[in-house]
C-alpha positions as a printed Julia matrix, in Angstrom:
199×3 Matrix{Float64}:
 106.47  102.8    80.15
 109.03  100.58   78.4
 112.71  100.68   79.26
 113.51  103.16   76.48
 111.69  106.22   75.09
 109.35  105.34   72.24
 110.46  106.01   68.68
 108.9   109.1    67.16
 108.24  110.45   63.69
 109.18  114.08   64.33
 111.2   116.38   66.53
 108.36  117.41   68.86
 107.36  113.85   69.67
 111.0   112.91   70.2
 111.44  115.72   72.71
 108.17  114.89   74.46
 109.08  111.2    74.58
 112.44  111.84   76.2
 111.0   114.34   78.7
 108.26  111.85   79.64
 110.78  109.03   80.02
 112.88  111.07   82.45
 109.77  112.21   84.34
 108.79  108.58   84.82
 112.16  107.72   86.4
 111.09  109.33   89.68
 108.1   107.02   90.07
 110.32  104.0    89.54
 113.01  105.16   91.93
 110.39  105.85   94.63
 108.65  102.49   94.14
 108.08  100.68   97.42
 109.59  103.35   99.68
 108.1   104.4   102.98
 107.83  108.09  103.84
 110.73  107.67  106.25
 112.92  106.16  103.54
 111.89  108.83  101.03
 113.04  111.62  103.35
 116.23  109.84  104.44
 119.69  111.02  103.33
 121.73  107.8   103.36
 124.58  108.94  101.11
 127.25  111.6   101.55
 124.8   114.01   99.87
 122.18  115.97  101.81
 119.66  115.05   99.1
 116.73  112.68   99.63
 114.45  111.04   97.09
 111.48  112.98   98.46
 113.42  116.23   98.24
 114.46  115.5    94.66
 110.85  114.8    93.72
 109.85  118.16   95.22
 112.66  119.89   93.36
 111.94  118.44   89.91
 108.27  119.36   90.39
 109.18  122.96   91.15
 111.89  123.08   88.49
 109.45  121.91   85.82
 106.83  124.39   87.0
 109.25  127.3    86.59
 110.52  126.31   83.13
 107.06  125.34   81.89
 105.79  128.78   82.89
 108.62  130.38   80.9
 107.64  128.36   77.82
 103.9   128.94   78.34
 104.22  132.73   78.53
 106.89  133.16   75.84
 107.76  135.41   74.15
 106.86  137.36   77.29
 108.17  136.71   80.77
 105.86  134.85   83.16
 104.17  137.02   85.82
 106.79  138.16   88.35
 106.88  136.61   91.82
 105.79  139.44   94.15
 107.49  137.97   97.23
 110.74  139.4    98.64
 113.86  137.71   97.24
 114.71  136.24  100.66
 111.34  134.47  100.73
 111.77  133.2    97.18
 115.22  131.82   97.95
 113.97  130.15  101.14
 111.2   128.52   99.12
 113.75  127.3    96.56
 115.94  125.78   99.28
 112.86  124.13  100.8
 112.26  122.3    97.51
 115.17  120.0    98.34
 113.79  118.88  101.71
 110.95  116.44  102.4
 109.52  117.52  105.75
 107.97  115.32  108.41
 104.46  116.54  107.53
 104.86  115.64  103.83
 104.05  112.24  102.38
 105.65  110.52   99.41
 102.2   109.82   97.94
 101.34  113.55   97.95
 104.7   114.53   96.46
 104.27  112.0    93.67
 100.73  113.22   93.0
 102.03  116.78   92.64
 104.78  115.55   90.33
 102.27  113.63   88.21
 100.14  116.75   87.77
 103.15  118.91   86.86
 104.44  116.28   84.45
 101.15  116.4    82.56
 101.24  120.2    82.45
 104.81  120.21   81.17
 103.95  117.78   78.37
 100.84  119.8    77.48
 102.85  122.98   77.0
 105.54  121.2    74.97
 102.82  119.73   72.75
 101.11  123.09   72.14
 103.83  125.74   71.87
 105.79  126.51   68.71
 109.27  125.1    69.35
 110.85  128.19   67.77
 109.09  130.64   70.12
 111.73  132.8    71.86
 111.85  132.37   75.64
 113.37  135.52   77.15
 116.42  135.21   79.4
 116.17  137.06   82.75
 119.47  138.92   82.92
 119.16  139.6    86.64
 119.76  135.91   87.39
 123.56  135.61   87.84
 123.87  132.03   86.49
 121.99  132.82   83.26
 123.99  134.16   80.28
 124.14  137.93   79.88
 124.98  137.72   76.17
 121.83  135.78   75.16
 118.47  137.53   75.0
 116.29  134.48   74.39
 116.29  130.71   74.3
 113.59  128.79   72.44
 110.86  126.4    73.59
 112.98  123.71   71.92
 115.92  124.69   74.15
 113.67  124.56   77.22
 112.63  121.0    76.32
 116.29  119.98   76.05
 117.08  121.7    79.33
 114.25  119.8    81.04
 115.71  116.54   79.77
 119.11  117.58   81.17
 117.73  118.58   84.58
 115.47  115.56   84.96
 118.17  113.09   83.94
 120.75  114.67   86.26
 118.42  114.41   89.24
 117.19  110.94   88.28
 120.84  109.88   88.5
 121.11  111.45   91.94
 117.98  109.58   92.98
 119.33  106.27   91.65
 122.4   106.52   93.89
 120.33  107.49   96.93
 117.91  104.62   96.35
 120.76  102.14   96.04
 122.16  103.53   99.3
 118.8   102.92  101.02
 118.18   99.29  100.08
 120.52   98.43   97.18
 117.62   98.53   94.7
 118.66   99.43   91.14
 116.96  100.99   88.15
 115.85   98.03   86.04
 114.39   96.0    88.89
 112.53   99.09   90.11
 111.22   99.88   86.63
 110.17   96.24   86.25
 108.23   96.46   89.52
 106.68   99.86   88.84
 105.67   98.96   85.28
 104.91   95.28   86.05
 107.21   93.96   83.34
 107.17   90.19   82.74
 110.04   88.61   84.61
 112.89   86.88   82.78
 116.06   85.07   83.82
 117.93   88.39   83.78
 115.3    90.92   84.9
 113.34   90.4    88.1
 110.88   92.82   89.7
 112.08   94.52   92.87
 110.56   93.09   96.02
 110.99   94.18   99.64
 113.71   92.3   101.47
 112.39   89.59  103.73
 112.61   90.53  107.4
């Protein structure tokens, strides 16, 4: 993927292009990391790159389901709330038995599903707001699929920024050199592909 989202001829393709661009950021920021580095928390934050990849996979799954089932709610989660909240907290942690390759494979699959739904659903379809969730507005009955696409861009870009800082804290690698390495851009005098530091 190039260093900017592709130009598009209509609103839907613009939204899809920006979602896809932010999805791709997590593959660049994880480029060249070991499992140990991916689960490390080298900054003041408790977040890791592996944990962020897990979270954006789960976050997309939840919002994509809302858009897919609109104007109805998605099927309810039958588990007790304590179990659901524990599962949500677990999204932010890459455990010792999890590999970066597997987390990225799950993200890749969810990315494709997210883009499929955004390509197929009417952008004006109302997406109902669950009023029992305390951080959702109680004076809005529905968003739209269009709003969900914008929210995905917001969430993905926020967490891609978190991941950028964590990656720089691990080995000082920065966005453009990682993108150049992941996407195999031609090297120039001002952009070089990231390479592991010589031991």
